[in-house]
N, C-alpha and C positions, 0 to 999 in steps of 0.2 A: 300082476306086476310087471313093470317095465324094466329093461336092463340098458344102461348107458352103452353107446357105442363103444365096442373096444373092451368090454367087460362080460364076463359071464359065460353064456351058453355056448357050448362046443356040442355039434352033433348034427343030425339030419333029421328033417321035417318033411313029411309027405302030405300033400292035401289034393282033393279034387274038387272041381266046379263044374256045372252044368254049361257045356258050350252050346253052339247051335245045333249039332248033330249027335251029340253025346257027351260024355264026361272028358274033360281035360285034366291031366294030373300032373303036378309040379312036385319036384323033389328039390330042396335047398339044404346045402351043407353050410353050417355056421362054424367060424372059428372065432372064439372070444367075443360073440356078438356081432361079427361081421359076415355077411354071405360070401362065401368064396366059390361057390359052384350053384347052377341052376340048371336042371334037367326038365324038360317039358314034352310030356306025351300028348301031342295035339293030333294024334292019329286018325281020330273021328270027324276032325273038322275039315271044311272045304280046303281043297289043296291050294288053291291061290289066295286064300285069306288067312284062316287061322294057322294052318300048317306052315305058311310062308312067313307069317308074323313070329312064330314061336321062337326060332333062335335069336331074333333081334331083341323081343321082349325078354328073353332070358338073359342075354348079355347085358341088357340095361338094367335089370334087377340087381345083377352082381356089381356092375359099375358104380351103380349109384347107392347101393345097398338099401334099397326100399323097393317095396312092391308097387308103388305109385309111379309108374312111368308114363311118358307121353307117347301112346300109340293109337293108330287109327283102328286097328284090330288087336285082340287079344284080352279083352275083359275078363274072360273066363280064367285066364292065365293069371291075370293080375288078383282076382278074387281068390283063387287057390293060393296064391303066393302070400297074400294077406293072412290066410289061415295058418300059414307055415310060421309067419313072423309071430302071429298072436299065440301058437302053441309053443313057440320057443321063448315066449315072454319079452320079445324084443320090439321096442317102439320103432315106428317108421313115421 
C-alpha cells in the first residue's frame, strides 16, 4: 500500500543491494512520508566511482524525495533506496 507524500510513515528503513565489489547499504529516515536523511555505506565500491557518487546520490534522494535519481554511478544505491521506500510503503 502506498502512502501519499506528506502523510503517514515516520521512521528509518535500511536495505542493501549488491554493488560491483560487495553490498551497498542505504539507510533512509522518513518524516510523514518524506525522506529527511539518507546515509549510504558504499565502502566496498570503487573509490573513484561508487564511493565518489554515494554522497551526491544520497543528497539527490533526499532533495527529490525519490530513489529515482539521475546518476552515472550508483545503481546499487538506488536499488537499496527503492527497497527502503517499499518497506516504508511510500510511493515514488
